N, C-alpha and C positions, 0 to 999 in steps of 0.2 A: 233214659237214666244217664245223666252226665257222668263222665269218668271221675272227675274230682270237682264237685261244686265248691265255690268259695267257702272258706271257713265260716264267714259271717252269714252265709245263706242257710242258716239253721235256726230252728226254735228248739226249746228244751222242755221236756216233761219229766216229772219225777214223783216219787212217793215218800221223800224224806229219808230214804235209805239208799237209793240209786237213781240214776237219771238215764234218759235216752235222748239222742239228738236226732231231729227229723228235718231233712232238707225241704226246701220249698217245692221240690219235685214229688214229695210224699214218700221219701226213702229214709228209713231208719238205718243209719250207717255207723252208729256208735251206741253200744249198750253193753254194760257190764253188770253182772248180777251174781250173788245176791246183794253185794255192796258196791259202793263207788270204786273201791280198789280191788275188786274181784277181776279175774280174767274176763276178757270180752268174748262175746259170741256173735256180735255184729261189729265189724271194724273195717268196713270198706273205705272209711275216711283215711285209713292208713295203708290200705292196699285194695284197690278196686277189684282185682281179680280174685284175691285169696281171702280177703277179710270177712266176707259175709255181710248180708243185708236183709232187710224186710221192706219190700217196695210195694206200694199201692199207687199206681200211676195211671195216667191217661195218655195214650199214644196219639200222635198226629202232628203235622207240621204247624198247624194254626192253634196250638194249645198254649195258653198263657196261664201263669199261676200267681196267686196272691196268698200270703200267709199272715195270720194275725192271732193274737191271744184274745180269748174271751176276757173282757175287761176285768181287772183285779183278780184274775185266777191264773192257774198254770195249765189251763185247757187250751190246746193249740188247734187251730183250724187252718187247713191247707185247702185253698179253693182252686178249681180247675175251670177255666173259661174257654169254651170251644164254640165253633159255629153251630154245633148241634144242641148245646145246652150248657148248664153250669152245674158242677158237682163239687162235693166237699169230702174231705177226710178229717174227722175229728179225733185227735189223739189225747189221751189222758191216762193217768195212773191213779187209781184209788188209794187214799192215804189210810194206813192203819193207825187209828187215833190212840191206840194203846201205847204207841211209841216203843214197843219192845222189838228187839232184833228178831227177824224172821227170814227164813230161806224162801218164802213164797211171795212172789210179786207179780202183779198183773198189769199188763199194758193193753188198753182197749182201743181199738181202731174202728170207728163208725164211718161207714161209707153211705153217702146219701146224695140224691139229686134234687136240686131246688128249681131247675128250669130245664125243659126239654128232655133229652135222652142222652146218656153217657155210657160208654163202655170202659170199664176199669180193668187193669191187669194187676194181678196179685202174684208176688213171688217171695217166698220165705226160704232163705238160704243161710242158715246159721253155720258158723265155723268156730268151734269151741277152743278155749284156751289160747286166745290170740292166734287162732288158725293153726295151732300146732297139733291139734288132736282131731281124729275122725269122730264120726257119730253114726248111730243106727237110727233109721226112720221106720216107724210103724204107723201105717195109715189104716185106721179101723173106723168104720161107720162115719166117715167124713172128718174124723179128728186126727190131726197129725201129732205124733209123739216122737220128739227128737231126744235120743239118749246120748249124752256126752259124759265126759269124765267127772263123776260126782254130782252131776246136775241134769235135770230133765227140763225140757221145754215142750209145753203142750200148746198147740194152736187149734182153737175151736171156732168154727164158722157159725154164723147166725144169719138167718134170712136166706135169700136165693143165691147162696154162694157155695160152690162145691170144690173142695181141694182135690188136686190130682197129683200123683207122684211124678217127679221129674228127677230121676236118679235117687240121690239121698235128700232131695229137697221137695218142696211142694209148690204148685202154681195153680192159678185159677183165672178165669175171665168171667166177668159178670157185667151184664148190661142192665142198667136201671133207668126207669122213667121217673118223671117228676113225682115226688112224694114217696118213692120207694127207698127202703133202707136195708143195708146189709152190714155185717160187722165181723171182725175177728177179735178173739180174746186170747192173747198170748200170756200164758202163765209159766213162770219160772219156779222150780222147786227143787229140793234136794233129790238126788237119785233115789228112785224107788218110792217117791212120794205118791200119795193118792191122787188120781186124776180128778180135776175139779169138776163140779156139776156143770151140765150143759147150760150155756147162756141162753137167755130168752130176751125178747125185746123189752119186757118189763124189768128184768134184772139189770140190763144194760142202762136203761133210763134211770133206774134207782141209783146205780153207781155214778152215773153222770151228775145227777142232782146232788148226791152226797159230796162228790168231789168239788163241785162249784161252791156249795155251801161251806165246806171246810175253808176254802180260800177267802170267801166273802167274810166269814167270821174272823179269820186271822188278820186280814189287812184292815178290818174295821178297828182293830186295836191301835192302829197307828195314830199318834197325836199330831202328825205333820199336817199343817194347814197353810203351807207356803205357796210359792209361785210355780213350782215345778212338780205338781202332785203326780202326774202320770209317770214321769221319769223316776221319781223317788219311789213310788209304789212298785214299779217294775223292778227296780234295783233291790228293794226289800224282799220281794217274792223270790228273786234270783238268789239272794243270800240264804233265804229259808230253804230253797230247793237244794242248795249246796251244803246243807247242814245235816249230819247224820243224827236223826232224832234219838235213837237209843242211848247215845253217849253225849249229845250236845256239841259234838266237835264238827266245825266246818271244814270242808276241803277247799283247797286253793282254786281248783277248777275241775271241770267235769271230765277232761280228756288227758291223754298222754301222748307224747311224741309229736305234737304239732309244731311246726318250725317257726322260729322267730325271724328267719330269713329263708325264703324258698331256695331249696338246694343246699342249705347250710346245715351245721352240726348242732345248733343250739335247740335241741329237741328233747325236752324233759318231761317227766311224769309228774303231774301236779295234783294227783288224786289223793293227797294226804293232808294232814293238818299241820300247818306251820304255826308255831306259837305267835309269831309276829302278825301274820295275816288274820288269824283267828281273833287275837286280842283287839285288833283294830276293827274287825267286823263286829265284835261285842260293843265297842264304842258307838259304831254307826247305828246298830239296832236299838241300843239303849237310848240313843238320842231321839229315836222315833217312838219310844214308849214300849218297846218289846223287852220288858225286863225279865220275863221268863227265860228267854234265850240267853240273856246275859248271865243269869245265875246258873243256868245249866252248864255253860262253858266254864264259868269260874269253878264249879265243882270238878269238871274234867281236868282242868289245869292243876287244881289242888291235889287231885289224885296222883298226877304225874310227879309233883313235888314230894308228896309223902312216900311214894314208891321209890323214888330215886333210881329208877331203872333206865339207864341210858347207855349207849354204846361208847360214850365219850368219857364217862366218869364225872361229868359236870352235873349240877343240880337239875338242869333241863337240857334237852337237845333241841335243835331248831325245828324239827318236824317229827311226827309220829304217824303211825297208822291210826285210823279213826277209833280203834278200840284201845289206843295207848301203847300198842306194840312198838318198841323203838327200832326194830330191825327192818330196814328198807333196802336190802341189797339190790344194787343196780345191775341190770343185764340188758343186752342188746338183742332185739328180735331181727336177726339178719335175714330171715325168710320174707319179711315184709319190705316192700319197696319204699314205704314212707309216702306221706302226702306230697303229691307232685314230685316224686323221686327225691324227697328230702330225707335222706338216711344219715345216721342210724336212727332207728326207732328204739327208744329206751323205755323200759319199765323199771319200777323201783327208783331210788334216787340216792346217788352216791354222795350228795351234799349233806346227808343226814349226820355224818360224823364231823362236820365242820364246826369250828368255834366261831360263833357269832354272838358277841356279847350284848348287842343291842336288844336281844329278845327279853332280857331281864327288865329293861326299861319299859318296853311295850306291855309286858304282862303286868307289871306293877301299876303303870299308868291306867290300864284298862280296869283294874280292880279297885282303884282308889280315886278315879277321876271325879266322882261325885260323892257327896256325903251319904247318899242313899246306898250306893254300892259298898262304901267302906263300912257302914253300920251293919250290913248283912254279912260281913266277914266274921265267922265265929272264932272262938279263941284258938282252936287247933289250926284253923286256916291262917290266923295271924302268926302263930309260931312257925309255920312252914314258910311264910313270907319273910319273917324275921331271919330265919336261918339262911335263906337264900341271899338276903342283903348282907348278912355277916360274911358269907362266902365271897360276895362281890367286893367287899372291902379289900380283900387280899388279891383280887383277880382282875379288877377293872383296867389296870394299866398293862394289858397284854395286847400284842398284835393279834389280829384275827382275820377271817375271810370276808367279813363285812356283809351288809344287807343284801348285796346283789349276788352272793354266792360265787364270787369269782374263783377261778381255778389257776390263778397266776401267783399264788403265794400269799402269806399273811402280811398285813400292813397295819399301821396305826391309823385306822379309819376314824375320821372325825365324827361320823354319824354314830359309830359304836360308842364313842366316849360321850356323845350327847345323850344317848339313851341310858347310859350308866348314870349320868348326872340326874336324869329324870327319875330313875329308880330310887336313888337316895332322897331326892327332893320330895317325892310323893310319900315315901316311907316315913320320913321325918314328920311331915304334916299329919299323917294319920296317927302315928304314935303319940304325938302331942294332943291332937284333938280327941282321941279316944282313950288316952291315958294307958297305952299298951306298953309292956316291957320291951325295951330296945336299947342298944348301945348308941345313943344319940350322939355322943362325942365322936365315936369312930365314923358314923355315917355322915355327920356334918363336916368332919375333916376331909373325908373322901369327896363329898359333893363339892366343897370349895376348891379342893385341889384340881378336880376335873375342870371346873369353870376356868380357873387360872391357866391350866394347860391348853385348853381349846383356844382361849383368847391369845395365848402366846404362840403355840405351834400350829394350831388349826387355821390361823388367820394369815393371809398373804398380804404383805404391804405392797407388793408389786401388783397383784390383781385387784387389791382393795376388795377382797372377798374371802369368805370361809371356803376352804378347799377340801377335796375328797379325803386325802390322808396327809399326815405330817410329812413335810419335805417335798410336797408336790405343788404344782400350780394348776391342777385339774379341778374343774367344778363338778359338783355332784348334786342332782336334784333331790336326793333324800334329805338334804339339809333344808329344804323348804319347810320341814316340820319344826325348825328351831323356834319360831315365835309361838306355834301351836302348843308346845309343851311348856312354855313359859321360860325358856332359857334366856331369851333376849326379847326386849320389847319390840313390837313390829314397826316402830318409828325410830329405832336406834340407827344412827348414821352407818354403823358397820353392817347392820342388816339391810338397809335400803341400798347400799352400794353392792352388797352381795346379790340382791334381787336384780339390780341393774345389770350386773355382770352375767347372770343367768339369762336375762332377756336377750342379751347380745349373742351369747354362745350356744345355749341349750334350747332356746325357744324358736320354733319354726311355725309361723302362722298360728300361734297359740298352742301348738303341740310341743311337747317337751321330751327331749332325750334324757335318759338316766345320766349319762356321762359320755365322753368321747373315747371309745375303745382304742382308737389310734394313739391318743395322747396318754392313755392309761391302760396298757395291755392287760387283758384279763385271762390269758391262757387259752383262749378259744379263737378259732378262725372265723372270719366273716364279720359282718356288721349286723345291725338290727334297726327296727323302726323306732318311732317315738313311743314312749312308754305311757300308756293311758292313765295309769295310777298317777304318774308325775304330772300329767296335764291337769288333773283335778286338784292335786296338791298345790299346783301353781295358782289356780283360781282361789283356793283357800288362803294362800299367802298374800295374794293381791288384795283380797277383801280385808284381811287383818291389817294390811298396811295402808288402808284408806284409798286404794286405787280402785274404787268401786266400778267406775265406767269400764275400765279395762278388764276387771274381773268378770263383770256380767257379760261382756262381749265374748271373752274367752270361753266362758261356761256355755253360752248359747251355741257358739261355734262347735265346741266339743260334742254337744248333743247331736249334731248333724252326722257325726261319725258312728253313732249307734247303728246297729243293723235294723232291718225292717220291722222287727218286733221289740226293739229297745234293748238289745243285748250288746255287751262289749267283750272283746277278747283282751289279750294282753297288750298288744301293740298295734300301731297304725303304720302301714307301709308308705313308701314314697308317693303312691298314687291314691292313697286313701283307703286301701284294702286293710282288713283286719288280719293280724298275724298272731301266732302263738296259741297256747291252749285256750279253750273257749267253752263257755263264758268264764271270765275270771272274776273271782270274788273281790280281789284287791281293788279292781277298777270300780266295781259297783259300790263298795263301801266308801271309796273316796268321792264318788259322785254324791252320795248321801251327805257326807260330811261337808263338802263344798256347798251344797244347796242350803244346808242348815246355817252355815256361816254367812253366806250371802244374804239369806233372808233376815238374819239377825241384824246385819249391818245396814241393810236397806230399810229396815223397819225402825231405825232410830228416829225419834220424833223430830229432832232438829239436828241436821247434819251440816258440818262446816261448808260443804260444797254447795249447799242451798242458800247460804247467806249472801246478802248483797255485798 
């Protein structure tokens, strides 16, 4: 068991309420339950010695591993290749199709040998409440029962596998020959919950088949028939895995505290629902035909608007817990050393009380981008949106913290103004198209004032580019969305010169930095890698601007930075390693959007670049 495997050296399994990360060594070193944002009980990814893990490994100097997903599913297979034979661990979590919140979750680990004979080592060492709480172990008739604060974990073996006590943990060794199978079923439930029935080979097979069929049916709904089906399908499944089914709210990533720079302090908790990320996820899934997910999230955000329950007093705040709770107090886990000594490890998120005006544009754009989405907005939903835009009329011209949640003070960010323009523009169109009551005069006046202001103060005549905030000369990759939302045509000279400037300053071998922290201090020490979301936004912008050869080359190169099972984290480091929380929904939704745009542009029957 490696002390800290690379962040990207993991696959993810889940049941649409929580997820677990499994390294290619067969170690579960991140698992929170019963929800994404619950305390962890396996967290060796953040502290090898204290965090806790569940390992099924094969020892030996000549062992190599391979990891893959069963195609079009969230079933993960870790293969062990040794001189003595070939073995596999199959990890999956059965999905509760009722989509109701539950405290009971199962993670099934099937151990099998396909060639020769293999000896596996099993060790289950939970550490509850981010390794802050102790637990009691009861081992009775081969079943391990770990009792922690408010939560029980049962580990039930099946087949020729016998658990043995090792202090407050359990271990086992099992040697299997070709065709033999063993398994463990880990069940999480509320404290005092009933012990699950003993697993059998037939019950495990039935769970496996039901899980596979769930994912087959779900991905079959996709309407995508483009050039990058495998990558798009994997990204769609990843977005689905990161969505809390009982509420329809996506989380930004599966993890907390993973660094954007090894040894740095940019270590945030991403297990919450950002209005921005979730709205853009809605767009991506809707573009693939997953309208049920789009409507579920629209209902969730509508509830937030109707409740008006925020810590800031604004109509919306930038992020919430998955059940809509606006309280996300940030704290530091000083007892954990952090991934490769990258401290502090933070849970909660202090950025929840920031003012980020762009969220109103992303939410409005998501709900009104297509006629179908707009027509599904019932009258009460429209009134909530109308009231939000009426509030924005009086508030759009305020300094804020911006899309990147900088902690260096509020500024007049161009991107925030851009998305306020988008909110008014989309609201005006829907009000007119659907004959809804609205103060169109005020909205139109605000929209036009924003456009004039951006063209005047957000444009640098020196740089010949739109800049990060008024009065600066700093470029910002978030502005790659300018043509996407219709603010400027993709062949406008101002836009093309902005794209050229970004090519020169922010792009490194098709990878894109968000901005230059040295030129625009953000209140944090250290640097960061290229931001994978921005790299896909760059592809999208190139395609819109008729730079198709460059766009396709950049897209195909970016796909080479995916990990071995097609997952992306937040950033790419200097040597190609993945950094930050993992996997990140923002990156996967941008991959889908870029693929859809590229396919659309490449499929045009007669394109100028093909003419004589």
